[in-house]
N, CA, C and O atoms as a GROMACS GRO file, in nm:
protein
  652
    1UNK      N    1   8.842  10.292   8.127
    1UNK     CA    2   8.791  10.427   8.144
    1UNK      C    3   8.639  10.423   8.132
    1UNK      O    4   8.584  10.359   8.042
    2UNK      N    5   8.571  10.492   8.224
    2UNK     CA    6   8.425  10.495   8.225
    2UNK      C    7   8.372  10.592   8.121
    2UNK      O    8   8.429  10.697   8.095
    3UNK      N    9   8.262  10.552   8.062
    3UNK     CA   10   8.191  10.639   7.969
    3UNK      C   11   8.087  10.718   8.046
    3UNK      O   12   8.029  10.668   8.142
    4UNK      N   13   8.063  10.843   8.004
    4UNK     CA   14   7.960  10.922   8.070
    4UNK      C   15   7.825  10.880   8.014
    4UNK      O   16   7.798  10.894   7.895
    5UNK      N   17   7.743  10.828   8.103
    5UNK     CA   18   7.607  10.793   8.066
    5UNK      C   19   7.519  10.860   8.169
    5UNK      O   20   7.509  10.983   8.172
    6UNK      N   21   7.455  10.784   8.251
    6UNK     CA   22   7.372  10.841   8.356
    6UNK      C   23   7.426  10.805   8.494
    6UNK      O   24   7.349  10.790   8.589
    7UNK      N   25   7.556  10.790   8.505
    7UNK     CA   26   7.617  10.751   8.631
    7UNK      C   27   7.674  10.873   8.703
    7UNK      O   28   7.795  10.893   8.708
    8UNK      N   29   7.584  10.956   8.759
    8UNK     CA   30   7.623  11.079   8.827
    8UNK      C   31   7.714  11.053   8.946
    8UNK      O   32   7.807  11.129   8.969
    9UNK      N   33   7.689  10.947   9.021
    9UNK     CA   34   7.769  10.918   9.140
    9UNK      C   35   7.913  10.888   9.101
    9UNK      O   36   8.005  10.938   9.165
   10UNK      N   37   7.934  10.807   8.997
   10UNK     CA   38   8.069  10.774   8.953
   10UNK      C   39   8.142  10.899   8.903
   10UNK      O   40   8.260  10.918   8.930
   11UNK      N   41   8.071  10.984   8.830
   11UNK     CA   42   8.132  11.107   8.781
   11UNK      C   43   8.167  11.200   8.898
   11UNK      O   44   8.275  11.259   8.900
   12UNK      N   45   8.077  11.211   8.994
   12UNK     CA   46   8.104  11.293   9.113
   12UNK      C   47   8.227  11.240   9.188
   12UNK      O   48   8.311  11.318   9.232
   13UNK      N   49   8.238  11.108   9.201
   13UNK     CA   50   8.354  11.048   9.266
   13UNK      C   51   8.482  11.080   9.191
   13UNK      O   52   8.584  11.110   9.252
   14UNK      N   53   8.477  11.074   9.058
   14UNK     CA   54   8.596  11.106   8.977
   14UNK      C   55   8.633  11.253   8.993
   14UNK      O   56   8.751  11.286   9.005
   15UNK      N   57   8.533  11.343   8.993
   15UNK     CA   58   8.561  11.485   9.019
   15UNK      C   59   8.627  11.502   9.156
   15UNK      O   60   8.715  11.586   9.172
   16UNK      N   61   8.584  11.423   9.253
   16UNK     CA   62   8.636  11.431   9.388
   16UNK      C   63   8.783  11.391   9.402
   16UNK      O   64   8.843  11.415   9.506
   17UNK      N   65   8.840  11.333   9.300
   17UNK     CA   66   8.982  11.298   9.302
   17UNK      C   67   9.070  11.422   9.289
   17UNK      O   68   9.190  11.415   9.311
   18UNK      N   69   9.010  11.535   9.251
   18UNK     CA   70   9.082  11.661   9.244
   18UNK      C   71   9.071  11.729   9.380
   18UNK      O   72   8.962  11.766   9.422
   19UNK      N   73   9.183  11.746   9.448
   19UNK     CA   74   9.182  11.808   9.580
   19UNK      C   75   9.153  11.957   9.566
   19UNK      O   76   9.209  12.024   9.478
   20UNK      N   77   9.065  12.008   9.652
   20UNK     CA   78   9.030  12.150   9.649
   20UNK      C   79   9.043  12.210   9.787
   20UNK      O   80   9.048  12.139   9.888
   21UNK      N   81   9.049  12.340   9.790
   21UNK     CA   82   9.037  12.411   9.916
   21UNK      C   83   8.890  12.414   9.957
   21UNK      O   84   8.802  12.378   9.879
   22UNK      N   85   8.866  12.457  10.079
   22UNK     CA   86   8.729  12.467  10.130
   22UNK      C   87   8.704  12.613  10.165
   22UNK      O   88   8.784  12.675  10.235
   23UNK      N   89   8.594  12.667  10.118
   23UNK     CA   90   8.559  12.806  10.144
   23UNK      C   91   8.417  12.814  10.198
   23UNK      O   92   8.337  12.722  10.184
   24UNK      N   93   8.389  12.926  10.261
   24UNK     CA   94   8.250  12.963  10.290
   24UNK      C   95   8.226  13.094  10.217
   24UNK      O   96   8.295  13.194  10.240
   25UNK      N   97   8.128  13.092  10.129
   25UNK     CA   98   8.091  13.213  10.055
   25UNK      C   99   7.971  13.274  10.126
   25UNK      O  100   7.875  13.205  10.159
   26UNK      N  101   7.978  13.405  10.149
   26UNK     CA  102   7.875  13.475  10.225
   26UNK      C  103   7.828  13.599  10.149
   26UNK      O  104   7.896  13.648  10.059
   27UNK      N  105   7.712  13.647  10.188
   27UNK     CA  106   7.656  13.772  10.133
   27UNK      C  107   7.548  13.819  10.229
   27UNK      O  108   7.521  13.755  10.331
   28UNK      N  109   7.488  13.930  10.196
   28UNK     CA  110   7.372  13.980  10.268
   28UNK      C  111   7.253  13.968  10.174
   28UNK      O  112   7.259  14.016  10.061
   29UNK      N  113   7.145  13.905  10.220
   29UNK     CA  114   7.028  13.886  10.134
   29UNK      C  115   6.947  14.015  10.124
   29UNK      O  116   6.976  14.112  10.194
   30UNK      N  117   6.846  14.019  10.037
   30UNK     CA  118   6.768  14.141  10.019
   30UNK      C  119   6.698  14.191  10.146
   30UNK      O  120   6.662  14.308  10.154
   31UNK      N  121   6.678  14.103  10.244
   31UNK     CA  122   6.616  14.144  10.371
   31UNK      C  123   6.720  14.192  10.472
   31UNK      O  124   6.686  14.223  10.586
   32UNK      N  125   6.847  14.197  10.432
   32UNK     CA  126   6.953  14.243  10.521
   32UNK      C  127   7.010  14.137  10.612
   32UNK      O  128   7.083  14.168  10.705
   33UNK      N  129   6.976  14.010  10.586
   33UNK     CA  130   7.024  13.899  10.669
   33UNK      C  131   7.146  13.833  10.606
   33UNK      O  132   7.155  13.823  10.483
   34UNK      N  133   7.242  13.787  10.689
   34UNK     CA  134   7.358  13.718  10.633
   34UNK      C  135   7.320  13.578  10.583
   34UNK      O  136   7.240  13.508  10.644
   35UNK      N  137   7.379  13.541  10.471
   35UNK     CA  138   7.362  13.407  10.415
   35UNK      C  139   7.501  13.353  10.382
   35UNK      O  140   7.595  13.429  10.362
   36UNK      N  141   7.513  13.222  10.378
   36UNK     CA  142   7.641  13.164  10.343
   36UNK      C  143   7.633  13.014  10.330
   36UNK      O  144   7.540  12.951  10.382
   37UNK      N  145   7.730  12.956  10.261
   37UNK     CA  146   7.736  12.813  10.244
   37UNK      C  147   7.879  12.770  10.215
   37UNK      O  148   7.961  12.849  10.167
   38UNK      N  149   7.907  12.644  10.244
   38UNK     CA  150   8.038  12.587  10.216
   38UNK      C  151   8.049  12.557  10.067
   38UNK      O  152   7.958  12.500  10.006
   39UNK      N  153   8.161  12.598  10.010
   39UNK     CA  154   8.182  12.585   9.865
   39UNK      C  155   8.325  12.539   9.840
   39UNK      O  156   8.419  12.589   9.902
   40UNK      N  157   8.342  12.443   9.750
   40UNK     CA  158   8.478  12.406   9.712
   40UNK      C  159   8.503  12.432   9.563
   40UNK      O  160   8.603  12.387   9.508
   41UNK      N  161   8.411  12.504   9.499
   41UNK     CA  162   8.427  12.535   9.356
   41UNK      C  163   8.489  12.672   9.332
   41UNK      O  164   8.470  12.730   9.225
   42UNK      N  165   8.561  12.725   9.428
   42UNK     CA  166   8.625  12.855   9.417
   42UNK      C  167   8.750  12.845   9.330
   42UNK      O  168   8.824  12.747   9.336
   43UNK      N  169   8.774  12.949   9.247
   43UNK     CA  170   8.894  12.951   9.165
   43UNK      C  171   8.932  13.095   9.130
   43UNK      O  172   8.845  13.180   9.111
   44UNK      N  173   9.061  13.119   9.121
   44UNK     CA  174   9.110  13.246   9.068
   44UNK      C  175   9.090  13.244   8.916
   44UNK      O  176   9.107  13.140   8.852
   45UNK      N  177   9.054  13.359   8.860
   45UNK     CA  178   9.031  13.369   8.716
   45UNK      C  179   9.135  13.459   8.651
   45UNK      O  180   9.194  13.423   8.549
   46UNK      N  181   9.157  13.577   8.709
   46UNK     CA  182   9.240  13.678   8.644
   46UNK      C  183   9.305  13.768   8.749
   46UNK      O  184   9.247  13.794   8.854
   47UNK      N  185   9.427  13.816   8.718
   47UNK     CA  186   9.493  13.915   8.804
   47UNK      C  187   9.460  14.057   8.759
   47UNK      O  188   9.448  14.147   8.842
   48UNK      N  189   9.444  14.078   8.629
   48UNK     CA  190   9.412  14.210   8.574
   48UNK      C  191   9.295  14.199   8.477
   48UNK      O  192   9.316  14.160   8.363
   49UNK      N  193   9.176  14.231   8.517
   49UNK     CA  194   9.137  14.274   8.650
   49UNK      C  195   9.133  14.154   8.745
   49UNK      O  196   9.129  14.039   8.701
   50UNK      N  197   9.135  14.181   8.877
   50UNK     CA  198   9.134  14.071   8.974
   50UNK      C  199   8.997  14.006   8.983
   50UNK      O  200   8.904  14.063   9.041
   51UNK      N  201   8.983  13.888   8.925
   51UNK     CA  202   8.855  13.817   8.920
   51UNK      C  203   8.867  13.678   8.981
   51UNK      O  204   8.970  13.611   8.968
   52UNK      N  205   8.760  13.636   9.048
   52UNK     CA  206   8.748  13.501   9.101
   52UNK      C  207   8.613  13.445   9.059
   52UNK      O  208   8.525  13.520   9.015
   53UNK      N  209   8.598  13.314   9.072
   53UNK     CA  210   8.467  13.254   9.045
   53UNK      C  211   8.436  13.148   9.148
   53UNK      O  212   8.524  13.095   9.215
   54UNK      N  213   8.307  13.118   9.160
   54UNK     CA  214   8.259  13.008   9.240
   54UNK      C  215   8.125  12.966   9.182
   54UNK      O  216   8.063  13.042   9.107
   55UNK      N  217   8.080  12.846   9.215
   55UNK     CA  218   7.958  12.792   9.156
   55UNK      C  219   7.858  12.753   9.264
   55UNK      O  220   7.895  12.710   9.373
   56UNK      N  221   7.729  12.770   9.231
   56UNK     CA  222   7.621  12.739   9.323
   56UNK      C  223   7.516  12.655   9.251
   56UNK      O  224   7.474  12.687   9.140
   57UNK      N  225   7.475  12.547   9.316
   57UNK     CA  226   7.371  12.458   9.263
   57UNK      C  227   7.244  12.538   9.234
   57UNK      O  228   7.200  12.617   9.318
   58UNK      N  229   7.187  12.518   9.117
   58UNK     CA  230   7.064  12.588   9.079
   58UNK      C  231   6.947  12.555   9.169
   58UNK      O  232   6.849  12.629   9.171
   59UNK      N  233   6.954  12.445   9.242
   59UNK     CA  234   6.846  12.407   9.334
   59UNK      C  235   6.859  12.477   9.469
   59UNK      O  236   6.770  12.463   9.553
   60UNK      N  237   6.967  12.552   9.491
   60UNK     CA  238   6.987  12.619   9.620
   60UNK      C  239   6.878  12.724   9.643
   60UNK      O  240   6.847  12.803   9.554
   61UNK      N  241   6.823  12.725   9.763
   61UNK     CA  242   6.723  12.826   9.796
   61UNK      C  243   6.786  12.965   9.810
   61UNK      O  244   6.715  13.065   9.813
   62UNK      N  245   6.920  12.972   9.817
   62UNK     CA  246   6.990  13.100   9.825
   62UNK      C  247   7.032  13.156   9.689
   62UNK      O  248   7.091  13.264   9.683
   63UNK      N  249   7.002  13.087   9.582
   63UNK     CA  250   7.050  13.128   9.450
   63UNK      C  251   7.010  13.271   9.416
   63UNK      O  252   7.095  13.352   9.378
   64UNK      N  253   6.884  13.304   9.429
   64UNK     CA  254   6.838  13.438   9.392
   64UNK      C  255   6.899  13.545   9.483
   64UNK      O  256   6.932  13.653   9.436
   65UNK      N  257   6.915  13.516   9.611
   65UNK     CA  258   6.977  13.612   9.702
   65UNK      C  259   7.122  13.640   9.662
   65UNK      O  260   7.165  13.755   9.665
   66UNK      N  261   7.197  13.536   9.624
   66UNK     CA  262   7.334  13.559   9.580
   66UNK      C  263   7.337  13.635   9.448
   66UNK      O  264   7.425  13.719   9.427
   67UNK      N  265   7.243  13.608   9.359
   67UNK     CA  266   7.236  13.682   9.233
   67UNK      C  267   7.213  13.831   9.258
   67UNK      O  268   7.271  13.916   9.190
   68UNK      N  269   7.129  13.861   9.354
   68UNK     CA  270   7.091  14.001   9.381
   68UNK      C  271   7.189  14.076   9.471
   68UNK      O  272   7.185  14.198   9.477
   69UNK      N  273   7.277  14.004   9.540
   69UNK     CA  274   7.372  14.069   9.632
   69UNK      C  275   7.472  14.153   9.552
   69UNK      O  276   7.519  14.112   9.446
   70UNK      N  277   7.504  14.270   9.605
   70UNK     CA  278   7.603  14.355   9.538
   70UNK      C  279   7.744  14.299   9.556
   70UNK      O  280   7.830  14.316   9.470
   71UNK      N  281   7.766  14.233   9.670
   71UNK     CA  282   7.899  14.180   9.704
   71UNK      C  283   7.884  14.043   9.769
   71UNK      O  284   7.778  14.007   9.821
   72UNK      N  285   7.990  13.969   9.766
   72UNK     CA  286   7.999  13.848   9.847
   72UNK      C  287   8.143  13.835   9.896
   72UNK      O  288   8.235  13.896   9.842
   73UNK      N  289   8.159  13.754   9.998
   73UNK     CA  290   8.291  13.730  10.056
   73UNK      C  291   8.323  13.582  10.043
   73UNK      O  292   8.236  13.496  10.058
   74UNK      N  293   8.448  13.555  10.014
   74UNK     CA  294   8.495  13.418  10.007
   74UNK      C  295   8.596  13.401  10.120
   74UNK      O  296   8.703  13.462  10.119
   75UNK      N  297   8.561  13.317  10.216
   75UNK     CA  298   8.644  13.288  10.333
   75UNK      C  299   8.713  13.154  10.309
   75UNK      O  300   8.647  13.050  10.308
   76UNK      N  301   8.844  13.155  10.291
   76UNK     CA  302   8.921  13.032  10.266
   76UNK      C  303   8.956  12.972  10.402
   76UNK      O  304   9.030  13.032  10.480
   77UNK      N  305   8.901  12.854  10.429
   77UNK     CA  306   8.912  12.796  10.562
   77UNK      C  307   9.049  12.736  10.592
   77UNK      O  308   9.118  12.685  10.503
   78UNK      N  309   9.086  12.744  10.719
   78UNK     CA  310   9.210  12.686  10.770
   78UNK      C  311   9.181  12.545  10.823
   78UNK      O  312   9.066  12.508  10.844
   79UNK      N  313   9.287  12.469  10.842
   79UNK     CA  314   9.275  12.329  10.884
   79UNK      C  315   9.191  12.311  11.011
   79UNK      O  316   9.123  12.210  11.025
   80UNK      N  317   9.195  12.405  11.101
   80UNK     CA  318   9.120  12.394  11.226
   80UNK      C  319   8.975  12.435  11.217
   80UNK      O  320   8.909  12.446  11.320
   81UNK      N  321   8.922  12.457  11.098
   81UNK     CA  322   8.787  12.508  11.082
   81UNK      C  323   8.688  12.407  11.022
   81UNK      O  324   8.594  12.445  10.953
   82UNK      N  325   8.711  12.279  11.049
   82UNK     CA  326   8.619  12.176  10.999
   82UNK      C  327   8.478  12.196  11.053
   82UNK      O  328   8.381  12.182  10.979
   83UNK      N  329   8.465  12.229  11.182
   83UNK     CA  330   8.332  12.250  11.239
   83UNK      C  331   8.259  12.364  11.168
   83UNK      O  332   8.138  12.356  11.144
   84UNK      N  333   8.331  12.470  11.136
   84UNK     CA  334   8.271  12.583  11.063
   84UNK      C  335   8.227  12.539  10.925
   84UNK      O  336   8.119  12.575  10.880
   85UNK      N  337   8.310  12.462  10.857
   85UNK     CA  338   8.273  12.410  10.725
   85UNK      C  339   8.147  12.325  10.734
   85UNK      O  340   8.055  12.342  10.653
   86UNK      N  341   8.142  12.234  10.831
   86UNK     CA  342   8.025  12.148  10.847
   86UNK      C  343   7.900  12.228  10.880
   86UNK      O  344   7.790  12.197  10.832
   87UNK      N  345   7.915  12.331  10.960
   87UNK     CA  346   7.802  12.416  10.997
   87UNK      C  347   7.737  12.478  10.873
   87UNK      O  348   7.614  12.487  10.864
   88UNK      N  349   7.819  12.521  10.778
   88UNK     CA  350   7.767  12.585  10.658
   88UNK      C  351   7.740  12.487  10.544
   88UNK      O  352   7.686  12.526  10.441
   89UNK      N  353   7.775  12.361  10.562
   89UNK     CA  354   7.746  12.258  10.462
   89UNK      C  355   7.613  12.188  10.489
   89UNK      O  356   7.557  12.124  10.401
   90UNK      N  357   7.563  12.202  10.611
   90UNK     CA  358   7.435  12.141  10.647
   90UNK      C  359   7.330  12.251  10.655
   90UNK      O  360   7.361  12.369  10.636
   91UNK      N  361   7.210  12.215  10.682
   91UNK     CA  362   7.104  12.313  10.677
   91UNK      C  363   7.036  12.337  10.811
   91UNK      O  364   6.920  12.298  10.830
   92UNK      N  365   7.105  12.400  10.904
   92UNK     CA  366   7.034  12.444  11.025
   92UNK      C  367   6.952  12.568  10.992
   92UNK      O  368   6.969  12.629  10.886
   93UNK      N  369   6.862  12.605  11.082
   93UNK     CA  370   6.774  12.720  11.057
   93UNK      C  371   6.855  12.848  11.038
   93UNK      O  372   6.831  12.920  10.942
   94UNK      N  373   6.949  12.877  11.126
   94UNK     CA  374   7.032  12.996  11.112
   94UNK      C  375   7.177  12.963  11.140
   94UNK      O  376   7.216  12.943  11.255
   95UNK      N  377   7.256  12.958  11.037
   95UNK     CA  378   7.397  12.922  11.049
   95UNK      C  379   7.478  13.025  11.124
   95UNK      O  380   7.588  12.995  11.172
   96UNK      N  381   7.427  13.147  11.134
   96UNK     CA  382   7.504  13.256  11.194
   96UNK      C  383   7.477  13.277  11.343
   96UNK      O  384   7.545  13.358  11.406
   97UNK      N  385   7.381  13.205  11.401
   97UNK     CA  386   7.349  13.224  11.543
   97UNK      C  387   7.471  13.195  11.629
   97UNK      O  388   7.530  13.086  11.621
   98UNK      N  389   7.510  13.292  11.712
   98UNK     CA  390   7.622  13.276  11.803
   98UNK      C  391   7.758  13.276  11.737
   98UNK      O  392   7.858  13.249  11.804
   99UNK      N  393   7.765  13.305  11.609
   99UNK     CA  394   7.891  13.300  11.536
   99UNK      C  395   7.943  13.442  11.513
   99UNK      O  396   7.876  13.524  11.450
  100UNK      N  397   8.063  13.473  11.564
  100UNK     CA  398   8.117  13.607  11.541
  100UNK      C  399   8.164  13.624  11.397
  100UNK      O  400   8.224  13.534  11.338
  101UNK      N  401   8.137  13.741  11.342
  101UNK     CA  402   8.184  13.777  11.209
  101UNK      C  403   8.189  13.928  11.197
  101UNK      O  404   8.126  14.000  11.275
  102UNK      N  405   8.264  13.975  11.098
  102UNK     CA  406   8.274  14.117  11.071
  102UNK      C  407   8.217  14.144  10.932
  102UNK      O  408   8.237  14.064  10.841
  103UNK      N  409   8.147  14.256  10.916
  103UNK     CA  410   8.096  14.288  10.782
  103UNK      C  411   8.210  14.335  10.691
  103UNK      O  412   8.287  14.424  10.727
  104UNK      N  413   8.218  14.275  10.575
  104UNK     CA  414   8.313  14.318  10.474
  104UNK      C  415   8.243  14.414  10.378
  104UNK      O  416   8.139  14.471  10.409
  105UNK      N  417   8.302  14.430  10.264
  105UNK     CA  418   8.245  14.517  10.161
  105UNK      C  419   8.103  14.471  10.128
  105UNK      O  420   8.079  14.353  10.106
  106UNK      N  421   8.011  14.566  10.124
  106UNK     CA  422   7.872  14.530  10.097
  106UNK      C  423   7.806  14.456  10.211
  106UNK      O  424   7.694  14.406  10.196
  107UNK      N  425   7.874  14.447  10.326
  107UNK     CA  426   7.819  14.379  10.443
  107UNK      C  427   7.843  14.231  10.449
  107UNK      O  428   7.810  14.168  10.549
  108UNK      N  429   7.900  14.171  10.343
  108UNK     CA  430   7.921  14.026  10.339
  108UNK      C  431   8.007  13.981  10.457
  108UNK      O  432   8.113  14.038  10.481
  109UNK      N  433   7.963  13.878  10.530
  109UNK     CA  434   8.035  13.832  10.649
  109UNK      C  435   8.176  13.778  10.622
  109UNK      O  436   8.198  13.698  10.532
  110UNK      N  437   8.270  13.827  10.705
  110UNK     CA  438   8.408  13.780  10.703
  110UNK      C  439   8.433  13.712  10.838
  110UNK      O  440   8.400  13.766  10.943
  111UNK      N  441   8.493  13.592  10.833
  111UNK     CA  442   8.523  13.516  10.954
  111UNK      C  443   8.671  13.529  10.989
  111UNK      O  444   8.756  13.534  10.900
  112UNK      N  445   8.700  13.534  11.117
  112UNK     CA  446   8.840  13.537  11.160
  112UNK      C  447   8.895  13.394  11.158
  112UNK      O  448   8.818  13.298  11.158
  113UNK      N  449   9.026  13.383  11.158
  113UNK     CA  450   9.091  13.252  11.163
  113UNK      C  451   9.100  13.182  11.030
  113UNK      O  452   9.136  13.064  11.024
  114UNK      N  453   9.068  13.251  10.921
  114UNK     CA  454   9.075  13.190  10.788
  114UNK      C  455   9.213  13.213  10.726
  114UNK      O  456   9.284  13.306  10.764
  115UNK      N  457   9.248  13.129  10.630
  115UNK     CA  458   9.375  13.143  10.558
  115UNK      C  459   9.375  13.268  10.471
  115UNK      O  460   9.478  13.333  10.454
  116UNK      N  461   9.260  13.300  10.417
  116UNK     CA  462   9.246  13.418  10.331
  116UNK      C  463   9.098  13.455  10.324
  116UNK      O  464   9.011  13.372  10.349
  117UNK      N  465   9.074  13.579  10.289
  117UNK     CA  466   8.937  13.623  10.260
  117UNK      C  467   8.942  13.718  10.142
  117UNK      O  468   9.037  13.794  10.125
  118UNK      N  469   8.838  13.712  10.061
  118UNK     CA  470   8.827  13.797   9.944
  118UNK      C  471   8.691  13.866   9.949
  118UNK      O  472   8.587  13.800   9.960
  119UNK      N  473   8.691  13.996   9.940
  119UNK     CA  474   8.568  14.074   9.935
  119UNK      C  475   8.550  14.116   9.790
  119UNK      O  476   8.632  14.189   9.734
  120UNK      N  477   8.441  14.069   9.729
  120UNK     CA  478   8.427  14.084   9.584
  120UNK      C  479   8.293  14.146   9.546
  120UNK      O  480   8.190  14.120   9.608
  121UNK      N  481   8.299  14.229   9.442
  121UNK     CA  482   8.177  14.283   9.382
  121UNK      C  483   8.121  14.176   9.289
  121UNK      O  484   8.195  14.114   9.213
  122UNK      N  485   7.994  14.155   9.296
  122UNK     CA  486   7.926  14.055   9.215
  122UNK      C  487   7.919  14.107   9.071
  122UNK      O  488   7.831  14.186   9.038
  123UNK      N  489   8.010  14.063   8.986
  123UNK     CA  490   8.023  14.112   8.848
  123UNK      C  491   7.923  14.050   8.753
  123UNK      O  492   7.856  14.121   8.678
  124UNK      N  493   7.912  13.916   8.755
  124UNK     CA  494   7.830  13.848   8.656
  124UNK      C  495   7.796  13.708   8.705
  124UNK      O  496   7.863  13.653   8.793
  125UNK      N  497   7.692  13.651   8.647
  125UNK     CA  498   7.662  13.510   8.670
  125UNK      C  499   7.624  13.448   8.536
  125UNK      O  500   7.565  13.512   8.450
  126UNK      N  501   7.661  13.322   8.522
  126UNK     CA  502   7.642  13.251   8.396
  126UNK      C  503   7.583  13.114   8.422
  126UNK      O  504   7.614  13.051   8.524
  127UNK      N  505   7.496  13.065   8.331
  127UNK     CA  506   7.448  12.928   8.347
  127UNK      C  507   7.562  12.830   8.321
  127UNK      O  508   7.644  12.849   8.232
  128UNK      N  509   7.565  12.725   8.402
  128UNK     CA  510   7.667  12.622   8.386
  128UNK      C  511   7.607  12.486   8.420
  128UNK      O  512   7.639  12.429   8.524
  129UNK      N  513   7.521  12.436   8.334
  129UNK     CA  514   7.455  12.308   8.359
  129UNK      C  515   7.362  12.319   8.478
  129UNK      O  516   7.273  12.404   8.479
  130UNK      N  517   7.381  12.233   8.579
  130UNK     CA  518   7.293  12.236   8.696
  130UNK      C  519   7.342  12.334   8.803
  130UNK      O  520   7.291  12.335   8.915
  131UNK      N  521   7.441  12.418   8.768
  131UNK     CA  522   7.494  12.520   8.858
  131UNK      C  523   7.493  12.658   8.791
  131UNK      O  524   7.479  12.670   8.670
  132UNK      N  525   7.508  12.760   8.873
  132UNK     CA  526   7.530  12.896   8.824
  132UNK      C  527   7.672  12.934   8.861
  132UNK      O  528   7.716  12.912   8.974
  133UNK      N  529   7.743  12.992   8.765
  133UNK     CA  530   7.881  13.034   8.785
  133UNK      C  531   7.881  13.183   8.818
  133UNK      O  532   7.834  13.265   8.739
  134UNK      N  533   7.932  13.218   8.936
  134UNK     CA  534   7.941  13.358   8.978
  134UNK      C  535   8.084  13.406   8.957
  134UNK      O  536   8.180  13.340   8.997
  135UNK      N  537   8.098  13.522   8.895
  135UNK     CA  538   8.228  13.586   8.878
  135UNK      C  539   8.226  13.715   8.959
  135UNK      O  540   8.134  13.796   8.948
  136UNK      N  541   8.330  13.734   9.040
  136UNK     CA  542   8.339  13.853   9.123
  136UNK      C  543   8.471  13.924   9.104
  136UNK      O  544   8.574  13.862   9.080
  137UNK      N  545   8.466  14.057   9.115
  137UNK     CA  546   8.585  14.140   9.107
  137UNK      C  547   8.636  14.166   9.249
  137UNK      O  548   8.565  14.222   9.331
  138UNK      N  549   8.759  14.125   9.277
  138UNK     CA  550   8.818  14.140   9.410
  138UNK      C  551   8.842  14.288   9.439
  138UNK      O  552   8.910  14.358   9.365
  139UNK      N  553   8.782  14.334   9.550
  139UNK     CA  554   8.802  14.473   9.593
  139UNK      C  555   8.896  14.482   9.713
  139UNK      O  556   8.970  14.580   9.726
  140UNK      N  557   8.894  14.381   9.798
  140UNK     CA  558   8.983  14.373   9.914
  140UNK      C  559   9.016  14.227   9.938
  140UNK      O  560   8.938  14.138   9.902
  141UNK      N  561   9.131  14.203   9.998
  141UNK     CA  562   9.165  14.066  10.038
  141UNK      C  563   9.259  14.071  10.156
  141UNK      O  564   9.322  14.174  10.184
  142UNK      N  565   9.266  13.960  10.226
  142UNK     CA  566   9.357  13.945  10.340
  142UNK      C  567   9.405  13.800  10.341
  142UNK      O  568   9.337  13.711  10.292
  143UNK      N  569   9.524  13.779  10.397
  143UNK     CA  570   9.574  13.643  10.409
  143UNK      C  571   9.649  13.626  10.540
  143UNK      O  572   9.706  13.721  10.595
  144UNK      N  573   9.648  13.503  10.588
  144UNK     CA  574   9.724  13.465  10.708
  144UNK      C  575   9.822  13.357  10.664
  144UNK      O  576   9.786  13.240  10.654
  145UNK      N  577   9.945  13.397  10.638
  145UNK     CA  578  10.043  13.305  10.580
  145UNK      C  579  10.089  13.196  10.676
  145UNK      O  580  10.152  13.099  10.634
  146UNK      N  581  10.057  13.211  10.805
  146UNK     CA  582  10.099  13.112  10.903
  146UNK      C  583   9.998  12.998  10.920
  146UNK      O  584  10.025  12.903  10.994
  147UNK      N  585   9.883  13.005  10.853
  147UNK     CA  586   9.781  12.902  10.868
  147UNK      C  587   9.786  12.800  10.756
  147UNK      O  588   9.817  12.833  10.642
  148UNK      N  589   9.756  12.675  10.788
  148UNK     CA  590   9.750  12.566  10.692
  148UNK      C  591   9.606  12.556  10.640
  148UNK      O  592   9.512  12.561  10.720
  149UNK      N  593   9.586  12.543  10.509
  149UNK     CA  594   9.450  12.539  10.455
  149UNK      C  595   9.379  12.405  10.480
  149UNK      O  596   9.442  12.300  10.491
  150UNK      N  597   9.248  12.413  10.488
  150UNK     CA  598   9.164  12.294  10.492
  150UNK      C  599   9.140  12.250  10.349
  150UNK      O  600   9.107  12.332  10.263
  151UNK      N  601   9.158  12.121  10.322
  151UNK     CA  602   9.138  12.066  10.188
  151UNK      C  603   9.025  11.965  10.189
  151UNK      O  604   8.986  11.913  10.293
  152UNK      N  605   8.972  11.937  10.069
  152UNK     CA  606   8.871  11.835  10.052
  152UNK      C  607   8.913  11.747   9.935
  152UNK      O  608   8.941  11.797   9.826
  153UNK      N  609   8.917  11.615   9.959
  153UNK     CA  610   8.960  11.521   9.856
  153UNK      C  611   8.890  11.387   9.878
  153UNK      O  612   8.886  11.336   9.990
  154UNK      N  613   8.834  11.332   9.772
  154UNK     CA  614   8.770  11.200   9.777
  154UNK      C  615   8.666  11.191   9.888
  154UNK      O  616   8.655  11.089   9.956
  155UNK      N  617   8.590  11.299   9.904
  155UNK     CA  618   8.480  11.297  10.001
  155UNK      C  619   8.519  11.317  10.145
  155UNK      O  620   8.436  11.298  10.234
  156UNK      N  621   8.645  11.356  10.171
  156UNK     CA  622   8.691  11.374  10.309
  156UNK      C  623   8.774  11.501  10.321
  156UNK      O  624   8.837  11.546  10.226
  157UNK      N  625   8.773  11.557  10.442
  157UNK     CA  626   8.862  11.668  10.472
  157UNK      C  627   9.004  11.615  10.479
  157UNK      O  628   9.028  11.502  10.522
  158UNK      N  629   9.098  11.699  10.435
  158UNK     CA  630   9.240  11.664  10.439
  158UNK      C  631   9.320  11.786  10.484
  158UNK      O  632   9.271  11.899  10.480
  159UNK      N  633   9.442  11.761  10.526
  159UNK     CA  634   9.534  11.869  10.564
  159UNK      C  635   9.666  11.842  10.495
  159UNK      O  636   9.708  11.727  10.481
  160UNK      N  637   9.733  11.948  10.451
  160UNK     CA  638   9.864  11.934  10.388
  160UNK      C  639   9.963  11.873  10.484
  160UNK      O  640   9.961  11.902  10.604
  161UNK      N  641  10.049  11.789  10.432
  161UNK     CA  642  10.157  11.730  10.510
  161UNK      C  643  10.283  11.810  10.488
  161UNK      O  644  10.304  11.865  10.379
  162UNK      N  645  10.368  11.817  10.588
  162UNK     CA  646  10.492  11.892  10.579
  162UNK      C  647  10.603  11.815  10.508
  162UNK      O  648  10.706  11.873  10.476
  163UNK      N  649  10.585  11.685  10.483
  163UNK     CA  650  10.695  11.608  10.423
  163UNK      C  651  10.694  11.608  10.274
  163UNK      O  652  10.781  11.546  10.212
   0.00000   0.00000   0.00000
């Protein structure tokens, strides 16, 4: 068993052994522009009240905009949305150019073709080491039960097997 010292890469690899879903979290920035990024740190917190959380690197240039947003949307990606995930995981000038979306609560972008979407009020944020933990209260949600989710495991996209 490895000891935690200064081996961030090994620790990141070990964290990566936990399979996660892939989401795109979106909001509207203070200038009224859509922002978003690929996130796999999404988790359900509570049913009563309905709370979810996700985490954002403190070095993100979008950190303050997400802190100030009244709402954000969590788009849970389907297996066929790898290109969309990659688009929001890299840093092009405008990730939304030519991309259709609908405004959700507070204007946060909702994408079609996702397994689920959650429209959440930005309840609180907490320091969490080199990340900020955002907690949101679910105000609306939708799901597509016929779609297979996109997963991320050991540094690669994965899809559930039927066997």
